[in-house]
C-alpha positions as a Python dict, from the first residue, in 0.01 Angstrom:
ca = {
    (1, 'M'): (0, 0, 0),
    (2, 'G'): (365, -4, -114),
    (3, 'F'): (574, -231, -329),
    (4, 'A'): (936, -338, -355),
    (5, 'R'): (1162, -555, -569),
    (6, 'I'): (1417, -767, -386),
    (7, 'T'): (1711, -961, -527),
    (8, 'I'): (1841, -1259, -331),
    (9, 'S'): (2136, -1470, -439),
    (10, 'R'): (2342, -1777, -355),
    (11, 'P'): (2711, -1699, -308),
    (12, 'D'): (2813, -2039, -445),
    (13, 'A'): (2667, -1983, -793),
    (14, 'R'): (2812, -1787, -1081),
    (15, 'S'): (2478, -1638, -1181),
    (16, 'P'): (2296, -1668, -850),
    (17, 'V'): (2009, -1428, -892),
    (18, 'I'): (1648, -1494, -796),
    (19, 'D'): (1415, -1197, -823),
    (20, 'V'): (1146, -1188, -559),
    (21, 'A'): (848, -952, -555),
    (22, 'S'): (696, -848, -223),
    (23, 'T'): (366, -672, -159),
    (24, 'A'): (305, -443, 135),
    (25, 'I'): (37, -525, 387),
    (26, 'E'): (-73, -352, 707),
    (27, 'N'): (168, -261, 988),
    (28, 'E'): (471, -262, 756),
    (29, 'K'): (467, -642, 728),
    (30, 'R'): (556, -821, 406),
    (31, 'T'): (493, -1169, 276),
    (32, 'L'): (734, -1306, 16),
    (33, 'F'): (654, -1569, -243),
    (34, 'E'): (733, -1925, -137),
    (35, 'Y'): (1012, -1966, -388),
    (36, 'L'): (1227, -1738, -171),
    (37, 'N'): (1298, -2072, -4),
    (38, 'K'): (1509, -2159, -310),
    (39, 'A'): (1745, -1869, -266),
    (40, 'G'): (1986, -2046, -30),
    (41, 'P'): (2205, -1851, 213),
    (42, 'P'): (2111, -1486, 171),
    (43, 'C'): (2369, -1214, 99),
    (44, 'V'): (2403, -839, 130),
    (45, 'H'): (2308, -644, -182),
    (46, 'E'): (2324, -281, -290),
    (47, 'L'): (1982, -134, -367),
    (48, 'P'): (1938, 246, -359),
    (49, 'D'): (1648, 477, -299),
    (50, 'F'): (1409, 286, -77),
    (51, 'R'): (1262, 387, 256),
    (52, 'P'): (1377, 166, 545),
    (53, 'A'): (1113, -63, 690),
    (54, 'L'): (1097, -382, 896),
    (55, 'F'): (981, -690, 708),
    (56, 'H'): (856, -1020, 843),
    (57, 'I'): (895, -1323, 618),
    (58, 'A'): (605, -1565, 642),
    (59, 'P'): (653, -1854, 888),
    (60, 'G'): (667, -2213, 770),
    (61, 'H'): (950, -2156, 525),
    (62, 'R'): (1253, -2362, 620),
    (63, 'L'): (1506, -2098, 519),
    (64, 'C'): (1286, -1795, 547),
    (65, 'D'): (1208, -1751, 917),
    (66, 'S'): (1406, -1429, 920),
    (67, 'K'): (1382, -1059, 967),
    (68, 'L'): (1469, -839, 673),
    (69, 'L'): (1598, -486, 698),
    (70, 'F'): (1515, -302, 380),
    (71, 'G'): (1741, 3, 400),
    (72, 'P'): (1806, 286, 156),
    (73, 'Q'): (2122, 124, 23),
    (74, 'R'): (2130, -240, 131),
    (75, 'I'): (1927, -551, 199),
    (76, 'V'): (2023, -773, 490),
    (77, 'I'): (1856, -1096, 599),
    (78, 'L'): (1922, -1215, 954),
    (79, 'P'): (1816, -1580, 1002),
    (80, 'D'): (1743, -1695, 1355),
    (81, 'R'): (1947, -1970, 1525),
    (82, 'W'): (1673, -2233, 1500),
    (83, 'T'): (1644, -2188, 1125),
    (84, 'Y'): (2013, -2235, 1072),
    (85, 'R'): (2040, -2532, 1306),
    (86, 'K'): (1756, -2705, 1126),
    (87, 'A'): (1892, -2614, 784),
    (88, 'R'): (2242, -2731, 879),
    (89, 'K'): (2109, -3077, 960),
    (90, 'Q'): (1899, -3095, 646),
    (91, 'R'): (2139, -2947, 395),
    (92, 'G'): (2483, -2943, 552),
    (93, 'D'): (2589, -2654, 329),
    (94, 'F'): (2616, -2375, 584),
    (95, 'A'): (2634, -2326, 959),
    (96, 'M'): (2578, -2056, 1213),
    (97, 'N'): (2792, -1979, 1516),
    (98, 'G'): (2809, -1702, 1773),
    (99, 'R'): (3069, -1503, 1585),
    (100, 'V'): (2861, -1497, 1267),
    (101, 'I'): (2554, -1387, 1461),
    (102, 'A'): (2757, -1111, 1626),
    (103, 'G'): (2883, -1000, 1288),
    (104, 'C'): (2531, -990, 1148),
    (105, 'V'): (2408, -787, 1445),
    (106, 'A'): (2696, -541, 1407),
    (107, 'L'): (2620, -505, 1037),
    (108, 'L'): (2251, -453, 1110),
    (109, 'L'): (2328, -176, 1361),
    (110, 'A'): (2561, -7, 1113),
    (111, 'I'): (2301, -14, 840),
    (112, 'L'): (2030, 115, 1073),
    (113, 'A'): (2254, 411, 1155),
    (114, 'S'): (2320, 466, 784),
    (115, 'A'): (1950, 447, 705),
    (116, 'N'): (1859, 701, 969),
    (117, 'A'): (2129, 936, 843),
    (118, 'Q'): (2059, 910, 472),
    (119, 'V'): (1686, 879, 417),
    (120, 'P'): (1506, 1212, 375),
    (121, 'A'): (1160, 1273, 512),
    (122, 'T'): (899, 1148, 270),
    (123, 'Q'): (525, 1170, 238),
    (124, 'S'): (356, 902, 449),
    (125, 'D'): (196, 606, 275),
    (126, 'A'): (-144, 708, 411),
    (127, 'T'): (-144, 1030, 208),
    (128, 'L'): (-4, 883, -114),
    (129, 'P'): (-235, 803, -407),
    (130, 'E'): (-334, 441, -451),
    (131, 'P'): (-112, 248, -694),
    (132, 'G'): (-288, 258, -1029),
    (133, 'A'): (-451, 597, -971),
    (134, 'R'): (-272, 690, -1291),
    (135, 'G'): (-129, 481, -1570),
    (136, 'N'): (-240, 119, -1606),
    (137, 'A'): (-417, -14, -1295),
    (138, 'D'): (-420, -363, -1449),
    (139, 'N'): (-43, -376, -1394),
    (140, 'V'): (-60, -321, -1018),
    (141, 'P'): (0, -696, -945),
    (142, 'F'): (322, -677, -1149),
    (143, 'I'): (480, -375, -979),
    (144, 'G'): (850, -440, -932),
    (145, 'Q'): (833, -728, -1177),
    (146, 'R'): (756, -764, -1547),
    (147, 'D'): (412, -777, -1701),
    (148, 'P'): (301, -1079, -1908),
    (149, 'G'): (462, -915, -2211),
    (150, 'G'): (799, -899, -2037),
    (151, 'N'): (796, -521, -1978),
    (152, 'P'): (926, -373, -1650),
    (153, 'V'): (646, -234, -1433),
    (154, 'R'): (723, 66, -1210),
    (155, 'L'): (526, 254, -946),
    (156, 'A'): (569, 630, -910),
    (157, 'K'): (466, 671, -546),
    (158, 'A'): (400, 1045, -552),
    (159, 'T'): (138, 1015, -828),
    (160, 'G'): (26, 651, -804),
    (161, 'H'): (129, 601, -1167),
    (162, 'V'): (185, 242, -1277),
    (163, 'S'): (365, 164, -1603),
    (164, 'N'): (147, 120, -1909),
    (165, 'Y'): (224, -85, -2220),
    (166, 'N'): (-130, -110, -2356),
    (167, 'E'): (-210, 114, -2654),
    (168, 'E'): (-577, 118, -2555),
    (169, 'K'): (-488, 278, -2221),
    (170, 'V'): (-276, 560, -2364),
    (171, 'P'): (-477, 878, -2290),
    (172, 'P'): (-518, 1133, -2569),
    (173, 'Y'): (-249, 1398, -2574),
    (174, 'T'): (-164, 1709, -2772),
    (175, 'L'): (191, 1813, -2851),
    (176, 'P'): (268, 2183, -2810),
    (177, 'D'): (358, 2377, -3122),
    (178, 'P'): (729, 2474, -3098),
    (179, 'L'): (665, 2768, -3334),
    (180, 'V'): (420, 2942, -3099),
    (181, 'M'): (552, 3175, -2832),
    (182, 'N'): (437, 3145, -2471),
    (183, 'D'): (227, 3457, -2523),
    (184, 'G'): (53, 3300, -2824),
    (185, 'R'): (240, 3480, -3103),
    (186, 'A'): (341, 3268, -3401),
    (187, 'V'): (708, 3242, -3495),
    (188, 'T'): (725, 3369, -3853),
    (189, 'T'): (1094, 3424, -3924),
    (190, 'A'): (1428, 3258, -3851),
    (191, 'Q'): (1535, 3571, -3667),
    (192, 'M'): (1232, 3548, -3438),
    (193, 'W'): (1317, 3183, -3371),
    (194, 'F'): (1678, 3249, -3273),
    (195, 'N'): (1617, 3574, -3086),
    (196, 'E'): (1292, 3493, -2905),
    (197, 'R'): (1144, 3143, -2922),
    (198, 'R'): (1464, 2939, -2893),
    (199, 'P'): (1581, 3126, -2578),
    (200, 'E'): (1231, 3083, -2433),
    (201, 'I'): (1244, 2705, -2472),
    (202, 'L'): (1604, 2684, -2350),
    (203, 'K'): (1524, 2882, -2037),
    (204, 'F'): (1241, 2644, -1950),
    (205, 'Y'): (1466, 2339, -1985),
    (206, 'Q'): (1749, 2512, -1800),
    (207, 'T'): (1540, 2603, -1497),
    (208, 'Q'): (1274, 2330, -1485),
    (209, 'I'): (1421, 2014, -1644),
    (210, 'Y'): (1798, 1971, -1655),
    (211, 'G'): (1908, 2275, -1455),
    (212, 'R'): (2115, 2575, -1551),
    (213, 'I'): (2493, 2595, -1524),
    (214, 'P'): (2580, 2822, -1230),
    (215, 'E'): (2773, 3139, -1303),
    (216, 'N'): (3067, 3025, -1091),
    (217, 'A'): (3127, 2705, -1292),
    (218, 'P'): (3504, 2646, -1294),
    (219, 'K'): (3740, 2711, -1580),
    (220, 'M'): (3920, 2415, -1738),
    (221, 'T'): (4295, 2397, -1789),
    (222, 'W'): (4408, 2138, -2044),
    (223, 'E'): (4728, 1937, -2030),
    (224, 'E'): (4847, 1696, -2299),
    (225, 'M'): (4987, 1398, -2111),
    (226, 'E'): (5090, 1157, -2385),
    (227, 'T'): (5103, 1113, -2762),
    (228, 'K'): (5181, 777, -2920),
    (229, 'L'): (5130, 577, -3238),
    (230, 'D'): (4922, 265, -3171),
    (231, 'S'): (4955, 35, -3473),
    (232, 'G'): (4733, -229, -3314),
    (233, 'I'): (4409, -37, -3362),
    (234, 'A'): (4224, -198, -3653),
    (235, 'R'): (4026, -13, -3916),
    (236, 'T'): (3695, -194, -3961),
    (237, 'S'): (3690, -413, -4268),
    (238, 'G'): (3470, -274, -4543),
    (239, 'S'): (3461, 78, -4405),
    (240, 'N'): (3819, 188, -4462),
    (241, 'E'): (3738, 454, -4716),
    (242, 'S'): (4074, 623, -4667),
    (243, 'G'): (4261, 310, -4778),
    (244, 'A'): (4514, 363, -4498),
    (245, 'P'): (4671, 84, -4294),
    (246, 'N'): (4570, 8, -3938),
    (247, 'G'): (4677, 227, -3650),
    (248, 'A'): (4608, 565, -3495),
    (249, 'I'): (4782, 849, -3322),
    (250, 'V'): (4653, 841, -2965),
    (251, 'K'): (4661, 1153, -2750),
    (252, 'T'): (4577, 1156, -2380),
    (253, 'I'): (4463, 1496, -2256),
    (254, 'V'): (4361, 1588, -1901),
    (255, 'G'): (4134, 1879, -1817),
    (256, 'H'): (4183, 2020, -1467),
    (257, 'M'): (3870, 2178, -1319),
    (258, 'G'): (3929, 2490, -1114),
    (259, 'D'): (4260, 2613, -978),
    (260, 'K'): (4341, 2348, -716),
    (261, 'S'): (4607, 2091, -801),
    (262, 'D'): (4410, 1815, -629),
    (263, 'G'): (4074, 1918, -777),
    (264, 'P'): (3855, 1713, -1010),
    (265, 'A'): (3994, 1630, -1353),
    (266, 'M'): (3857, 1465, -1665),
    (267, 'K'): (4047, 1271, -1929),
    (268, 'V'): (3988, 1287, -2302),
    (269, 'T'): (4145, 1027, -2531),
    (270, 'L'): (4178, 1143, -2891),
    (271, 'Y'): (4241, 897, -3178),
    (272, 'L'): (4368, 1055, -3501),
    (273, 'P'): (4422, 891, -3841),
    (274, 'P'): (4800, 923, -3896),
    (275, 'E'): (4765, 962, -4272),
    (276, 'A'): (4554, 1280, -4246),
    (277, 'K'): (4697, 1579, -4437),
    (278, 'Q'): (4437, 1829, -4318),
    (279, 'P'): (4203, 1881, -4020),
    (280, 'V'): (3953, 1595, -3989),
    (281, 'P'): (3598, 1564, -3850),
    (282, 'V'): (3572, 1416, -3501),
    (283, 'L'): (3313, 1206, -3320),
    (284, 'L'): (3319, 1279, -2946),
    (285, 'S'): (3171, 997, -2739),
    (286, 'I'): (3077, 1035, -2374),
    (287, 'S'): (3051, 689, -2222),
    (288, 'F'): (3017, 484, -1905),
    (289, 'G'): (3388, 409, -1893),
    (290, 'F'): (3481, 159, -2163),
    (291, 'V'): (3754, 179, -2423),
    (292, 'P'): (3597, 240, -2767),
    (293, 'G'): (3585, -40, -3017),
    (294, 'G'): (3309, -273, -2901),
    (295, 'R'): (3307, -609, -2727),
    (296, 'G'): (3471, -873, -2938),
    (297, 'G'): (3655, -604, -3133),
    (298, 'Q'): (3887, -340, -2994),
    (299, 'G'): (3677, -282, -2681),
    (300, 'R'): (3790, -383, -2336),
    (301, 'A'): (3706, -273, -1984),
    (302, 'Q'): (3852, 64, -1897),
    (303, 'T'): (3971, 143, -1547),
    (304, 'A'): (3724, 387, -1404),
    (305, 'G'): (3915, 696, -1313),
    (306, 'S'): (3991, 1055, -1383),
    (307, 'G'): (4288, 1186, -1569),
    (308, 'K'): (4486, 1192, -1244),
    (309, 'A'): (4368, 918, -1017),
    (310, 'E'): (4242, 566, -1073),
    (311, 'G'): (3946, 430, -882),
    (312, 'N'): (3699, 710, -947),
    (313, 'E'): (3403, 608, -729),
    (314, 'A'): (3156, 778, -959),
    (315, 'A'): (3244, 553, -1250),
    (316, 'K'): (3264, 245, -1028),
    (317, 'A'): (2903, 300, -922),
    (318, 'A'): (2776, 272, -1277),
    (319, 'P'): (2706, -67, -1434),
    (320, 'A'): (2946, -188, -1702),
    (321, 'R'): (2815, -97, -2045),
    (322, 'G'): (2952, -87, -2395),
    (323, 'P'): (2880, -101, -2765),
    (324, 'A'): (2694, -398, -2909),
    (325, 'A'): (2894, -716, -2957),
    (326, 'G'): (3093, -722, -3278),
    (327, 'F'): (3061, -351, -3355),
    (328, 'N'): (3393, -167, -3360),
    (329, 'S'): (3296, 199, -3329),
    (330, 'L'): (3657, 318, -3319),
    (331, 'G'): (3748, 119, -3628),
    (332, 'E'): (3440, 243, -3813),
    (333, 'V'): (3527, 607, -3749),
    (334, 'L'): (3898, 577, -3823),
    (335, 'G'): (3818, 374, -4134),
    (336, 'R'): (3650, 682, -4278),
    (337, 'G'): (3946, 903, -4205),
    (338, 'W'): (3781, 1076, -3910),
    (339, 'A'): (3906, 1129, -3555),
    (340, 'Y'): (3744, 976, -3247),
    (341, 'A'): (3747, 1122, -2895),
    (342, 'S'): (3624, 948, -2581),
    (343, 'L'): (3524, 1096, -2246),
    (344, 'N'): (3425, 913, -1926),
    (345, 'Y'): (3116, 1072, -1770),
    (346, 'G'): (3218, 968, -1419),
    (347, 'D'): (3517, 1201, -1438),
    (348, 'I'): (3282, 1499, -1455),
    (349, 'Q'): (3022, 1421, -1190),
    (350, 'P'): (2922, 1106, -994),
    (351, 'D'): (2606, 936, -1119),
    (352, 'R'): (2423, 894, -790),
    (353, 'A'): (2220, 1082, -534),
    (354, 'N'): (2375, 1310, -274),
    (355, 'A'): (2723, 1322, -428),
    (356, 'W'): (2725, 1698, -470),
    (357, 'N'): (3040, 1727, -261),
    (358, 'Q'): (3231, 1560, -546),
    (359, 'G'): (3299, 1635, -911),
    (360, 'V'): (3247, 1968, -1084),
    (361, 'V'): (2934, 2052, -885),
    (362, 'S'): (3134, 2055, -562),
    (363, 'L'): (3340, 2344, -696),
    (364, 'T'): (3031, 2565, -732),
    (365, 'L'): (2868, 2517, -391),
    (366, 'K'): (2886, 2812, -157),
    (367, 'E'): (2976, 2783, 209),
    (368, 'G'): (2704, 2589, 390),
    (369, 'Q'): (2541, 2479, 65),
    (370, 'T'): (2499, 2100, 33),
    (371, 'Q'): (2331, 2077, -308),
    (372, 'P'): (2266, 2293, -614),
    (373, 'A'): (1984, 2548, -607),
    (374, 'A'): (1648, 2422, -734),
    (375, 'D'): (1701, 2570, -1080),
    (376, 'E'): (2068, 2469, -1108),
    (377, 'W'): (2225, 2171, -1275),
    (378, 'G'): (2161, 1807, -1212),
    (379, 'T'): (2415, 1553, -1331),
    (380, 'I'): (2293, 1550, -1692),
    (381, 'S'): (2357, 1922, -1719),
    (382, 'A'): (2698, 1874, -1555),
    (383, 'W'): (2791, 1601, -1804),
    (384, 'A'): (2678, 1825, -2090),
    (385, 'W'): (2900, 2100, -1948),
    (386, 'G'): (3189, 1852, -1966),
    (387, 'I'): (3117, 1783, -2332),
    (388, 'S'): (3135, 2155, -2410),
    (389, 'R'): (3466, 2182, -2224),
    (390, 'A'): (3604, 1893, -2431),
    (391, 'I'): (3498, 2083, -2745),
    (392, 'D'): (3691, 2381, -2609),
    (393, 'Y'): (4003, 2165, -2625),
    (394, 'L'): (3922, 2023, -2970),
    (395, 'E'): (3901, 2377, -3102),
    (396, 'T'): (4267, 2425, -3007),
    (397, 'N'): (4393, 2108, -3174),
    (398, 'P'): (4497, 2182, -3536),
    (399, 'A'): (4448, 1818, -3637),
    (400, 'V'): (4071, 1848, -3578),
    (401, 'N'): (3816, 2036, -3786),
    (402, 'S'): (3632, 2217, -3507),
    (403, 'K'): (3345, 2297, -3745),
    (404, 'Q'): (3272, 1926, -3780),
    (405, 'V'): (3232, 1802, -3423),
    (406, 'A'): (2965, 1536, -3367),
    (407, 'I'): (2874, 1395, -3024),
    (408, 'T'): (2724, 1064, -2918),
    (409, 'G'): (2606, 890, -2601),
    (410, 'A'): (2361, 619, -2492),
    (411, 'S'): (2078, 602, -2238),
    (412, 'R'): (2119, 880, -1979),
    (413, 'L'): (2415, 993, -2188),
    (414, 'G'): (2181, 996, -2489),
    (415, 'K'): (1985, 1259, -2296),
    (416, 'T'): (2313, 1432, -2217),
    (417, 'V'): (2424, 1470, -2580),
    (418, 'L'): (2080, 1598, -2680),
    (419, 'W'): (2103, 1863, -2410),
    (420, 'A'): (2464, 1947, -2493),
    (421, 'G'): (2379, 1984, -2863),
    (422, 'A'): (2078, 2203, -2787),
    (423, 'Q'): (2290, 2448, -2586),
    (424, 'D'): (2623, 2440, -2769),
    (425, 'Q'): (2586, 2551, -3130),
    (426, 'R'): (2940, 2437, -3210),
    (427, 'V'): (2801, 2081, -3223),
    (428, 'A'): (2744, 1990, -3588),
    (429, 'A'): (2554, 1663, -3529),
    (430, 'V'): (2414, 1461, -3240),
    (431, 'F'): (2386, 1080, -3236),
    (432, 'S'): (2163, 1009, -2938),
    (433, 'V'): (2119, 637, -2865),
    (434, 'V'): (1816, 506, -2668),
    (435, 'S'): (1778, 833, -2478),
    (436, 'G'): (1430, 731, -2359),
    (437, 'E'): (1211, 929, -2122),
    (438, 'M'): (1325, 1287, -2065),
    (439, 'G'): (1528, 1244, -2383),
    (440, 'A'): (1381, 1189, -2729),
    (441, 'A'): (1070, 1004, -2605),
    (442, 'L'): (738, 1191, -2586),
    (443, 'I'): (676, 1285, -2223),
    (444, 'R'): (304, 1339, -2287),
    (445, 'R'): (256, 986, -2420),
    (446, 'D'): (185, 749, -2130),
    (447, 'W'): (396, 452, -2231),
    (448, 'G'): (665, 271, -2033),
    (449, 'E'): (894, 487, -1823),
    (450, 'T'): (744, 827, -1746),
    (451, 'L'): (841, 1165, -1608),
    (452, 'D'): (701, 1047, -1272),
    (453, 'D'): (943, 753, -1272),
    (454, 'M'): (1241, 966, -1366),
    (455, 'A'): (1169, 1224, -1096),
    (456, 'Q'): (1143, 950, -834),
    (457, 'N'): (1422, 715, -937),
    (458, 'F'): (1681, 947, -1092),
    (459, 'S'): (1620, 1280, -920),
    (460, 'W'): (1989, 1374, -910),
    (461, 'Q'): (2007, 1381, -1288),
    (462, 'F'): (1769, 1678, -1313),
    (463, 'A'): (1707, 2021, -1167),
    (464, 'G'): (1546, 2021, -823),
    (465, 'N'): (1251, 2205, -976),
    (466, 'L'): (1153, 1888, -1164),
    (467, 'Q'): (1018, 1749, -838),
}
């Protein structure tokens, strides 16, 4: 028994999304809910990380007598001629001709080839645990949807775990004592912590969770590209403790990874208060590719790209995200007389599966190697490496107090700043925002997203050993 979540849309609507849940039945057939009929002409959608299978949509639906290819990266619906002829008479809003059919067939063949090339061998459904074997079995009917409380319900196929949001179904758990060594000895002094217990914990996370940085990680060469005074940057009202007028000195710095001129590069944008008479603290933000400031304030969409080339595919693949509406993070920081630095995570390493031939990781692979070793870095560890390299630059800038560097990031980048701060003791403070599972959340507490879900749905972010 398997489950999937499918999104169908109408191309003629601005917000044309209808979410449809499907439940697996024998012989790889699927039956969709009747309201799929409301979706209108189906479109192609991106949807990663699913095993390809052939679906049959239940007969009797005027617009649903179709075959659905559910590939690892796309969904395609191919209506038959009769369906479109009948629908054209009844609705008059779309038509089918030979050229369109040929185009659909060509697209189907291309996607089949892509599916066969990209999907790794997986454990067969027959040997997988039943959905609900772990977690909350009451939520099995809501897999791929939301439960009655509005919470997203996930299925971890390898373990049969189904998301739980019921306190009564949280199993008892015991948190390990961080001040007890693996051999049972108690940590009794600060020296014992720093010399023995801390390295023990770090090694576990480096080899089993996020992955260690390989020894051949590239060196970074920094180049200051531009310095300008931007008088249009506003200090947030009520927080301007320095009493200075609006504006900031804006520096654009590019870090070149490795020794090749066309190699990966990452851009850091540094905002300095122009009235500063001495080195100032700095907040370094790693983000999904937006200009700091916040929607409705200084924020605006930033072109995804590295310091050298626009159109970085890694950043394009990530959904647009930004600070909460009305909050001007840049203005808040500058208003206190601090500096602000921003870094786009996509410049360091793409945020998707099987992109190891790009970004910083590509520079560490040996001949014939297609992915990091099982104990080497996933993308979170690579992004954390990028944060530390940005701090390397900040240490060289006399306008910045390198003893007062704080870092911040949200979601998967909340995990990233926690990991960067744990490894790099130059970080004075960490502001981790909604880091969730595998971040600040308790892994042993069965609530919402779990380790099982992260290993299945975001495997590239972690060491291979996490599997």
